[in-house]
N, C-alpha and C positions, 0 to 999 in steps of 0.2 A: 578489803579482802579480794584475795586474785581470782582470776576465771580463766580458764579451768585449768585442773591439773590432771596429770596422765598416772595410770597404772604404776609406771615407773617411779613417779615421784612420792609416791605415798610412802609414810613411815612404815618400817619392817614390821611393826606390830599390827599397824590396819591393814597392811596388805594382806598378812596372813590371815584376818578376820576376812576380807574379801575374798581373797580364796576357796575359803570354807563356804561361802556363801555362794559361791558359784557353783562349787561341788554338790549344796543343797538343791541348788534350782534346777542342775542336771538330773536329778532323783527327785524331782517333783516334790521336793518337800519345802514348798513354799512359805509355808509359816516360820519354820527355824530359819531360813534365808532372809525374810523378812527382818526378823529380830537382830539376825547378825548386821543386815543392813544398816539398820537405825544407829548401829553402834560405831558402825565404819562412816557415817554422815554427819555423826556428834563431832568427831575427833577431823573429818574432812568434809567439811560442807560443800567445799567447791570441787569434789570430785562429782562430775555430773553424771558419768558413766554407770557412777553405783546409785546414783538416783533414779537412772532409768532403767534400772534392772530392781531395784526395791518397786518403781510402779507397777512393772509387770507382774512382779509378785502379788501386790496388792489385788490388780484386777483380776487374778488367777483366783485368791483367796475371796473375792466378794462375787464371784460366778454365780447367777441365780438368787443372790439376796436381795429383800427388798430393801429400800434405801429408806432413810430417815435419821433420827437421831440428832446431835447437836445442831448441825448447819443443814438439817432436812426443812422441807419447806414448811413446817408444822412447828416449829419452834425452835428453841435453843439459843434464842436471841442473846441472851446474858454471857455464855459461852462466846459466842461469835464477837460479841463487844470487848468480852476480856481479851481474846487473843489478839484482837485486832489492836486494843490500847497498848498490849504488850509489844507489838510490832514496831511501834513508834517509838517507845522506850528502850527496848532490847531486841533489836530485829534478828540477832542469830538465834537468842534463844527462840522466839516465836516460829522460826522456821523448823526446829526440832517439835515443837508442840502442834504446827498445821500438819506437819508428816505422820504424828501419831494419830492424829485427825482421818486422813486419807487413809489408814486401814482400813475403816469402816467404810468409806466411800470415795475410792480413788479418783473417779470422774465429778465429783461434787464440785459446779461450777464457783459456790460462794469461796469454797476453801481455795479452789486454785486462784481465783483473783487475787484473795490476798495475800497467796503466796507468790504470786507475781509482784505486787506491790512491795512485798517484805523484800524479796529480791532486788527490786531496783532502790531501796533505800542503801542496799549491801553492795550497790554497782556489780551485781551477778547477771549479767545483762542474759547469757545464753539460759542459765537456768530459770530467769525470768521467762524467756521464750518457750521454753519448755513447758512451764506451768500452763501457760494458755494454749498450746500445742495440745495437752490433755486435753481440755475441754472442747478443742478443736474436733478430736478424734470421737471423745464421749458423747459431746451434745454439739454437732453442728450446728443445730437449728437457732442457738445461741448467737445470733448475728450482731450481738452489741458487744461480744467480748472478742468474737473476730475481728470486729473493727477495730479493735484495742490490741489485738495481737498484729494486726497489717500496718497500724501505725506506729508501732512498735520496731517493725523490722524496717521502715520506710526511716525513719530516726536513726537508724543504723546502717543507713545505706544498704540496704539487702532488699534492693527492688523486686528481685526476682520472686523471692520468697514472699513478698508482701502481694505481689501479682496474684500468686497461687491460691492465697487466703481469700482475695477479693474474689477470683472466680469460685471459691467455695459458696461465697455467700452470694453470688448472683445465682448460682443454681438453686439456692434455696427460696430467693427473693428476688424474681426479675424485673421486680419495681424497684429495689434500691439503686436510686442513682447516685447515692454516693458511693456506693461499691462499684457501679458501672465506671463511674467519672475514676475512682480510686484506680480500678485495673487498668485504663487505659494510661493513664499517668505512670503508674508503676511500670508499665511494660516500656513505654516509651523511656523511662529512666533506666532499666535493664539493658536498654539497646544502647544508650550512651555509654552506659558503664562496660558492657562486652569487649567493643574495641578489638575484633578479633581481624584485623585486614591482613595479618602476617599468618595467616591459618597455614599451615603447613600442606594440607590439601590441595587448597585454592593456589599455593604458589607452585606445586608440580604442573597444576594445569597450564600454567602460564608459562613455565621455564620451556624454552626451545631447545636447552643442551645441558649436559651434565655440568660442563665448568658453571653454567650460570645456577645451576642447584646448589653446588658447593659453596660458591659466592653467597647467597642467598643465607644459607646454614651457617657460615662462619659470622656473617653479619649479625646473626640473633644471637651470638652466643653472650653472656654476660659477660662484663668485667673486661672489655676491651679499653686500652689505652688509649688516650687522647690521640695519639700518631695514628693508631689503628682506625679510629672513627673520622680521620681527617682524611687517611686515605681512602676510606670507604666513600667519605662524601663527594671527594673528587672523581671518583668512579661514578657514581650516581648522576654526579652532574653532565659525565660526557654521555652516558645513556640518556638524560633527558633532554640534552642537545639534538641528540637524535631524532626523540618524539617526545616534546613535551606535553602529549596528551595522554601517555601511558600511565594511567591509575596506579598502577602496583610502583612503579621507580617514583612517583612524585610524593605517594605515601612513605615510602621508604627513605626518601632525601627527607621529606619532614621530620621524620624520626628521629634521623642523625642529628639535624640541626637542634633539634629538641635535648637530645642527649649532650650535645657540645654547650649547650645555654647559649645558643644562638638565636633568641628568641624574636628578633625581627624577622629574619629568614623561616623561622618556623613556622611562624604567624602566617607569612606569605604562602606557604607550601601547603600547610593543612588546609586554608582556603582554598586554593586552586583545588587539592584532590576533594574538597567538598563539593565546588561545582562539578568537576569530571564525574562524579558520583551520582549526580543528578539527585541531590539531598540527603545523604547518608546521616542520619540522626548523630551517630557517634562522630563522624568527620566535621559534623556542626559544633557540637559541644567542645570538641578538642580544639577547633579553630577558634572558639570564643576565649577557651582557657588560654590559648597562645597568644591571641590578641591583648588580654589582659596583661599577660607577662611581658610582652613588648612594651606595650604603653607603660608599666611599672619601671622596666630597665632605662627606657630613655628618660624619663623623669628623673632616674637618680642619677644617671649620668650629669646630667643638667646640674641636679643639684650638687654633686661633687663639684663640678668646674665653678658654680655660684660660689662654694665655700673656700675653693681654694684663689679665688680673684675675687676676694669681697669688696674692694673699689670699683666693680664691672657692677655698675647699676643695672646696664643693657641686659646684663646677663642673668642678673637678680630679678629684673621684671620679668624676663624670658620665663623663667623658673616658675614667678607666682604665679603667672598668668596660665601656663600649663598644668600645674598642679590645681589651681582652682576648676578648669575644664575636666581634667581627670575626675577629680571629686564628684562634680555635676553630673560627670557622663556615668559614674557607679551609681549617685542616687536613682536617674532616670531607668537604667537596666534593672535595679530592685525594684523601683517602684512599678512597673511592666509586670515584673515577675508576680508581685503581691495580687495586683488588678487581675489575673490570669488564673491565680490560685488564693482567694483571699482568706482561706481557712487554714492555710499551710502556717502554724506558727515558725518553723525553721525559715521561710521567706520573710516573715514578719522581723525577725532576728537580723536578717542580713541587710533588709531595709533600715532597722533602727542603726543598726552599725554603719551604715555609711552616711546616713545625717548626722550622727553623734561625730565621726572623724571630719565631716565636713563643719562642723560648729554649730549645727541645726538642732540644739539639746531640747527646745520645745516640741519639735517635730518627732525628735526620737522617742520620747517618753510613751507617750501612747503606743508605738509599733512594738517596743520592747514589754510593755507590759501584755498585750496580747499574747507575744512569745511566750511568757510562762506557762502557757496553758500546756506546753509540752515539758512532760516531767523529764525526758533526756538531756534536753538542755537547759533545763530550769536554771542552775547554777552558773553556766556562763550568761546568763539571761541577766541574772540577778545583781551580778559582776559588773555587766556593761551599765544597768539602772544606777546601781551604786555610784559610778562614774560619772555618768550623765548628771546626777544630782549632785555630786559635787562639783562640777563644773559650773551649774548654778547657784552654787555656794549655798545649796539646802543641805547642809550638813546631816541634819538629822534623819531627814529622809534617805540619804545614804548611806548612813550607817545601819537603819531597819533593814535595807535591801541586804546588806552584806551580813547581817546578823541572821537574817533567814537562810541565804546562800548557807552559810557553816552550821547550820541545824540540818543541813541537808549530808554535809559532808562528814564522814566518820575516819576513815584513813588520812594521813597527813602525805598527801600527794601534792604536784605542783599545781594543782587547780586551787586547794585549800591554803596553800602556801600563800600564792597570788593574792588569794581573797583576804587574808589575816593579814598581808603587806600594806594591801588598799585601806584596810578598814584600820590599821596602825596609823596612816599618813594623815587619815583625817582627823582622828582624836589629836593627835600631834598637831596638826594645823589648828584646831580649836584650843589648842593650850591645855588640854586634858593628857599629861604627859605620863599619868599613871595607867591609863587605859590605853594608850600607845604601846606604853613598853609591854605589857601583858602579851599584846598581839606580837610583838618583836621577839619575845622570850619564847613563846610557842615554837616559833620556827628554828629559833638558834639552839633550840633544845634537839633539834632533829637534822638541822642543815645549816653547819656552821659559815658555810660558804655562799650563801643566801642572799645575793644582792650588798647591801650595806647592814643586813642586820646585828652583824658581831660588833661592828664599831658603835652602833645605836646602842647596844645593850652594855657592852662593856664600858663604854663612854658614862653610862648611867652610875655606875658603880662606883668610878675614878672621880665624879662630880660629886 
């Protein structure tokens, strides 16, 4: 299910209902508006603006009412379990049922958490955020769910939003060490992501003349050709030679090398910019990324040379040694990150991946198993676990991981195709041609050109 659509993409009949609902809201006829919005969301569940408007209506209709009922604190366990069970089997239908219950208590914590979990099953991440944001607004004292919301934002690489949620938690409980640490980490990640060193206002402060301003503005335009980028690079090199310690020039030159995909020079100049900046976190992160790309580039060039000259044993040995050193470096970096933040499943996943690619399958398994705690990366983790068990010839365990991954996937997207293809290969390797063919057929039905599934499926008929 896609997320999220805009008003302009609504089908004409649904758009008409939406406009009627807006008119009802304007006249404070919230009950009628809510009924129309339920109809809109039934047909367009991914219309988040409609869901937000429905929630506003529900809040207005419940002002001054005492809360209780199905999901209240005094009972209703059977209905809660019933909808919860439905959410696992038919998540789309469960969303409709949950929204009906929210008519009675839109800030209900249990309902909104269930709504969050259901949206996650549907891969509707913005809507999932909104469900817990509703709790944050109505029950800011529920720090357990606020922690869940912050983790959700971090998993989506939204550190600024996560930092704000952690700050709310700390306001409620100044002794919450996890929130305090989370706030610091999220703020640091937000700073790294920001990377606003070409901010126009700052640039105007350091420009000495109108010509320099025009050059910077021209340089910042998207869609520059390679010739334009190279000309810009040459101008900046002249400036750099005049003053190698001018931070803005060094950063601009580093960015041009990045656009030119000259990774070794990009790495060198981002690293120098970081030193000149006296420890700017964003530049430190950028320098680290460029070092990785530079190392991969050098390794790739060496591999191509070795492949082009297969008789050159010295070249092959040099490639093998550098590759082994690179893999060891990646493992060490990932290990240090886990040591610094051992509760972060994303870092465990990255560590497990590094170990897998280095061939340390036994060491990779516990790291990947711990990474499954994060529902947002669970499918990718299970896929990697399946590959790891396959590498150890533990085919039954590999199939179990991939089957679990498929249970979480609904739409036939690239991830599901990848999981199905991997599962098909394992079945084929075990001699279970029927199970393998079933996996390949599922892909064949929606994507004829995916890898070699067409040949595999068609050969099964001709054979």
